[in-house]
C-alpha positions in Angstrom: 20.9 -9.8 52.2 19.3 -6.3 52.3 15.5 -6.2 52.5 13.2 -3.7 50.9 9.3 -3.5 51.3 9.0 -4.6 47.6 12.3 -6.4 47.0 15.8 -7.1 48.3 19.5 -7.1 47.4 21.2 -10.5 47.3 24.7 -11.2 46.0 25.0 -7.7 44.6 21.8 -8.2 42.5 18.5 -6.3 43.0 15.3 -8.4 43.1 11.7 -7.4 42.8 9.3 -9.5 44.9 6.8 -11.4 42.9 3.2 -10.2 42.5 0.0 -11.4 40.8 1.4 -14.9 40.4 4.9 -13.9 39.3 8.0 -15.1 41.0 10.8 -12.9 42.3 13.0 -11.6 39.5 16.3 -9.7 39.0 15.8 -6.1 37.9 19.3 -4.9 38.1 22.5 -4.9 40.1 24.3 -2.7 42.7 26.4 0.0 41.0 27.9 2.4 43.6 26.2 1.4 46.9 23.0 -0.3 48.0 21.3 2.8 49.2 21.7 4.8 46.0 20.7 1.7 43.9 17.5 1.2 45.9 16.7 4.9 45.4 17.3 4.5 41.7 14.7 1.7 41.3 12.3 3.6 43.7 12.6 6.6 41.4 11.8 4.4 38.4 8.7 3.3 40.1 7.7 7.0 40.7 8.4 7.6 37.1 6.0 5.0 35.9 3.4 6.2 38.4 3.7 9.6 36.8 3.1 8.0 33.3 -0.1 6.5 34.6 -1.2 9.7 36.1 -0.5 11.5 32.9 -2.4 9.0 30.8 -5.3 9.2 33.1 -5.3 13.0 32.8 -5.1 12.8 29.0 -8.1 10.5 29.0 -10.1 12.9 31.2 -9.2 15.9 29.1 -9.7 14.5 25.6 -13.0 14.1 23.9 -11.9 11.0 21.9 -11.2 8.8 24.9 -11.4 5.5 23.1 -8.3 6.4 21.1 -6.2 5.8 24.3 -7.3 2.2 24.7 -4.2 0.6 23.0 -1.8 2.9 24.8 -3.4 1.9 28.1 -3.3 -1.8 27.4 0.4 -1.6 26.3 1.3 0.3 29.5 -0.6 -2.2 31.7 1.2 -5.1 30.0 4.6 -3.4 30.4 4.2 -3.1 34.2 4.5 -6.9 34.5 8.1 -6.7 33.3 9.0 -3.1 34.5 12.3 -2.8 36.4 11.5 -0.8 39.5 10.8 -1.2 43.2 7.2 -0.4 44.4 3.7 -1.8 44.7 2.6 -2.6 41.2 -0.7 -4.2 42.1 -2.6 -0.9 42.7 -1.2 0.6 39.5 -2.4 -2.4 37.5 -5.8 -2.3 39.2 -6.1 1.4 38.4 -5.3 0.7 34.7 -7.8 -2.1 34.6 -10.4 0.2 36.0 -9.6 2.8 33.3 -9.8 0.0 30.7 -13.3 -0.9 31.8 -14.2 2.7 31.7 -13.0 3.1 28.2 -14.7 -0.1 27.1 -18.0 1.4 28.3 -17.4 4.6 26.4 -16.4 2.7 23.2 -19.6 0.6 23.4 -21.7 3.7 23.9 -20.0 5.4 21.0 -20.7 2.5 18.7 -24.3 2.6 19.6 -24.4 6.3 18.8 -22.5 5.7 15.6 -25.1 3.0 14.6 -27.9 5.5 15.1 -26.1 8.1 13.0 -25.4 5.6 10.2 -29.0 4.3 10.2 -30.0 7.9 9.6 -27.5 8.3 6.7 -28.8 5.1 5.2 -32.4 6.5 5.2 -31.1 9.7 3.6 -29.3 7.7 0.9 -32.4 5.5 0.3 -34.6 8.6 -0.2 -32.2 10.0 -2.8 -31.2 6.9 -4.7 -33.8 7.2 -7.5 -33.5 11.0 -8.1 -32.7 12.1 -11.6 -31.3 15.5 -10.8 -27.9 14.1 -11.4 -25.7 17.1 -10.5 -27.5 18.2 -7.3 -28.0 14.6 -6.1 -24.4 13.7 -6.8 -23.3 16.6 -4.5 -25.7 15.4 -1.9 -24.4 11.9 -2.0 -20.8 13.2 -1.7 -21.8 15.2 1.4 -23.6 12.1 2.9 -20.5 10.0 2.2 -18.2 12.5 3.9 -20.5 12.3 7.0 -20.4 8.5 6.8 -16.6 8.5 6.7 -16.3 10.9 9.6 -18.7 8.7 11.7 -16.8 6.1 13.8 -17.2 2.4 13.6 -20.2 0.3 14.8 -20.1 -3.1 16.4 -18.3 -5.6 14.3 -21.3 -7.9 14.1 -23.3 -5.2 12.4 -20.5 -3.6 10.3 -21.0 -5.6 7.1 -24.8 -5.2 7.2 -24.8 -1.4 7.6 -22.0 -0.9 5.0 -23.9 -3.1 2.6 -27.1 -1.1 3.0 -25.4 2.2 2.6 -23.3 1.2 -0.4 -26.3 -0.4 -2.1 -28.2 2.9 -2.1 -25.2 4.8 -3.4 -24.5 2.2 -6.1 -28.1 2.4 -7.3 -28.0 6.1 -7.9 -24.6 6.2 -9.6 -25.5 3.2 -11.7 -28.7 5.0 -12.9 -26.7 8.1 -13.6 -24.1 6.2 -15.6 -26.8 4.5 -17.7 -28.4 7.8 -18.4 -25.3 9.5 -19.7 -24.2 6.5 -21.7 -27.6 6.5 -23.4 -27.5 10.3 -23.9 -24.1 10.4 -25.7 -23.5 6.9 -27.1 -21.6 8.1 -30.2 -19.5 10.6 -28.2 -18.5 7.9 -25.7 -17.6 5.5 -28.6 -15.3 8.2 -30.0 -13.7 8.7 -26.6 -13.0 5.0 -26.5 -11.2 5.3 -29.8 -9.0 8.1 -28.4 -8.4 6.1 -25.2 -7.4 3.1 -27.3 -4.9 5.2 -29.2 -3.4 6.5 -26.0 -3.0 3.0 -24.8 -1.4 2.0 -28.1 1.0 5.0 -27.6 1.9 3.8 -24.1 2.5 0.2 -25.4 4.6 1.5 -28.3 6.7 3.6 -25.9 7.4 0.4 -23.8 8.7 -1.4 -26.9 12.5 -2.0 -26.7 12.8 -1.4 -30.5 12.9 2.4 -31.0 12.3 2.1 -34.8 9.3 -0.1 -34.4 7.9 2.2 -31.7 8.4 5.2 -34.1 6.6 3.4 -37.0 3.6 2.7 -34.7 3.7 6.3 -33.5 3.4 7.6 -37.0 0.4 5.3 -37.8 -1.6 6.1 -34.7 -1.1 9.9 -35.1 -2.8 9.6 -38.5 -5.6 7.6 -36.9 -6.0 10.3 -34.2 -6.5 13.0 -36.9 -9.2 10.9 -38.6 -11.1 10.0 -35.4 -14.5 11.5 -34.7 -15.5 14.5 -32.5 -15.8 14.5 -28.7 -16.3 17.3 -26.2 -13.2 19.4 -25.9 -13.0 19.0 -22.1 -12.8 15.2 -22.5 -10.5 15.2 -25.5 -7.9 17.6 -24.2 -6.5 15.5 -21.4 -6.2 12.5 -23.7 -4.4 14.7 -26.4 -2.0 16.0 -23.8 -0.9 12.5 -22.8 -1.0 11.2 -26.4 1.2 14.0 -27.8 3.6 13.8 -24.9 4.2 10.1 -25.3 4.7 10.4 -29.1 7.2 13.2 -28.6 9.2 10.9 -26.3 9.0 8.1 -28.8 10.4 10.4 -31.5 13.1 11.7 -29.2 14.3 8.2 -28.3 14.2 7.2 -32.0 16.3 10.2 -32.9 18.7 9.6 -30.0 19.2 6.0 -31.0 19.8 6.9 -34.6 22.6 9.3 -33.6 24.2 7.2 -30.8 27.3 4.9 -31.4 26.3 1.3 -31.2 28.3 -1.3 -29.2 29.5 -4.3 -31.2 27.4 -7.5 -30.5 30.1 -9.1 -28.3 30.5 -6.0 -26.1 26.8 -5.6 -25.9 26.2 -9.2 -24.8 28.9 -8.9 -22.1 27.4 -5.6 -20.9 23.9 -7.2 -20.7 25.2 -10.2 -18.8 27.0 -8.0 -16.2 24.0 -5.7 -15.7 21.6 -8.6 -15.4 23.8 -10.2 -12.7 24.0 -6.9 -10.8 20.2 -6.4 -10.8 19.7 -10.0 -9.8 21.9 -9.7 -6.7 20.1 -6.4 -5.7 16.7 -8.2 -6.1 17.8 -10.6 -3.3 18.6 -7.8 -0.9 16.2 -5.8 1.4 14.7 -2.8 -0.3 16.8 -0.2 1.5 17.0 3.3 0.0 20.6 2.5 -1.0 19.7 -0.7 -2.8 16.8 0.9 -4.6 19.0 3.8 -5.7 21.6 1.4 -6.9 18.9 -0.5 -8.9 17.7 2.8 -10.5 21.2 3.7 -11.6 21.6 0.3 -13.3 18.2 0.7 -14.9 19.1 4.1 -16.2 22.3 2.6 -17.8 20.2 -0.2 -19.3 18.0 2.4 -21.1 21.1 3.7 -22.8 21.8 0.3 -24.4 20.6 -0.3 -28.0 17.0 -1.6 -28.0 17.8 -4.3 -30.5 20.0 -6.9 -28.7 21.7 -10.1 -29.9 19.5 -13.2 -30.0 21.7 -15.0 -27.5 21.0 -12.4 -24.7 17.2 -12.2 -25.2 16.6 -14.4 -22.2 19.0 -12.2 -20.1 17.0 -9.2 -21.2 13.8 -10.8 -19.9 15.6 -11.7 -16.6 16.8 -8.1 -16.2 13.3 -6.7 -16.5 12.0 -9.5 -14.1 14.6 -8.8 -11.4 14.1 -5.0 -11.8 10.4 -5.5 -11.1 11.3 -7.5 -8.0 13.4 -4.6 -6.6 10.5 -2.2 -7.3 7.8 -4.5 -6.0 9.8 -5.1 -2.7 10.2 -1.4 -2.2 6.5 -0.8 -2.9 5.6 -3.7 -0.5 7.8 -2.3 2.2 6.2 1.2 1.9 2.7 -0.3 1.9 3.3 -2.3 5.0 4.7 0.7 6.8 1.7 2.8 5.8 -0.8 0.2 7.0 1.0 -0.5 10.3 2.6 2.5 12.1 4.5 0.2 14.4 5.8 -2.0 11.5 9.4 -1.3 12.2 9.1 -2.3 15.8 7.7 -5.7 14.9 9.9 -8.8 14.7 11.2 -9.9 11.3 8.8 -12.9 11.5 5.8 -10.6 12.1 6.9 -8.2 9.3 7.1 -11.2 6.9 3.7 -12.4 7.9 2.2 -8.9 7.2 4.0 -8.7 3.8 2.7 -12.2 2.9 -0.9 -11.2 3.7 -0.6 -8.0 1.6 1.0 -9.9 -1.3 -1.8 -12.4 -1.4 -4.3 -9.6 -1.7 -2.2 -7.9 -4.5 -1.8 -11.2 -6.4 -5.6 -11.8 -6.3 -6.2 -8.3 -7.7 -3.6 -8.7 -10.4 -4.9 -12.1 -11.5 -8.4 -10.6 -11.8 -7.0 -7.8 -13.9 -5.2 -10.3 -16.1 -8.4 -12.2 -16.6 -10.2 -9.0 -17.6 -7.5 -8.1 -20.1 -7.8 -11.6 -21.7 -11.6 -11.3 -21.9 -11.3 -7.8 -23.5 -8.7 -9.0 -25.9 -11.0 -11.6 -27.2 -13.8 -9.1 -27.7 -11.7 -6.5 -29.6 -9.3 -8.8 -31.4 -8.4 -7.6 -35.0 -6.2 -9.1 -37.7 -3.7 -6.2 -37.6 -0.1 -7.3 -36.8 0.7 -4.3 -34.7 -2.4 -4.9 -32.5 -1.4 -8.5 -32.0 2.1 -7.6 -31.0 0.9 -5.0 -28.5 -1.7 -7.4 -27.1 0.9 -10.1 -26.5 3.1 -7.6 -24.8 0.3 -6.3 -22.6 -0.7 -9.9 -21.5 3.0 -10.7 -20.9 3.3 -7.5 -18.7 0.3 -8.5 -16.6 1.5 -12.0 -16.3 5.0 -10.8 -15.2 3.4 -8.7 -12.5 1.8 -11.8 -11.1 5.0 -13.9 -11.4 7.1 -11.2 -9.7 4.7 -11.1 -6.7 4.6 -14.9 -6.5 8.4 -15.0 -6.6 8.6 -12.6 -3.6 5.8 -14.6 -1.8 7.8 -17.8 -2.2 10.9 -16.0 -0.9 9.1 -14.8 2.2 7.3 -18.1 2.8 10.6 -20.1 2.6 12.5 -18.0 5.2 
């Protein structure tokens, strides 16, 4: 057995002597000869010392010292399993000292941030009842920017200061909203009419039956022409979207009228094949390849006649449902990666836990939206058949959003 101040070689394996309660452990094996092997692991120790020295230098030179806390903690934890020969105890002690130093700085920063935010709350309180809407709105935007740029306060005070600040802002903007609503009630009512027509255009565009969509499009264009006046700057964006959607509806109607139709048997077989393809893709991870494959299938689906045989109606619903699953999985994956920079480095189990947490929040939001749509539907219900059809489709669309997310949630939970 060959001895080393911090380890030894035994049976052609290199051991690091235990420290801080750890036992001896194997860190490698002899490659060419014992001397060069020991030098290799000594060099690795020197390398990690340099990393620590570099980190310490970065902390000293940077103004935002607290941002290095997690890097320091990860480096300290990695030393307990680092494969090298040397005295790790002083290195760990040095990192712990740096950690204490950063904790003091972070605590001091949070105290300073608290004082700054208290000052911003006072500014917001002083402005909340102003009626110079334009100038005060700009002042609130500037105050909010300063608030955003100010770092966090202690967690035990975070909800309190956020609540005080938001309450002052909400008071002003609620007052401003009430003023303008009272100032231009009729204009706002007319805008709601135009917005409702835009929504009807969107819903008509989503209808699978191109002829039905075209008939609705003709009717709502007549209603648009008969609607009241609103300021041009508010009407123009609505008109741009409204006319664009109606042009698309007409183009699809014209295309379908000119296209050769599949016979019912061929169409049913095509629907069955494409539904099975999208179903299989919905079970796979949302890789770019799988998402692209799904989009190609969806593009082919749009080329099918909108009116399909009765026997494949359920398959058509399934196709939409599984298409939504592919899209939702892709969105969920992007959202998780945007929230957690190290998401790809986490274990599959940790990734699933993160996605489950995000999904639950999204489901709660979608259910709230569904309840709001139901409440609004009761308030504005009419006896017009077209309105009832679009209302049912809108409710079905919101419900499907919730069902899709619940489907993915069950899939992740049952892994």
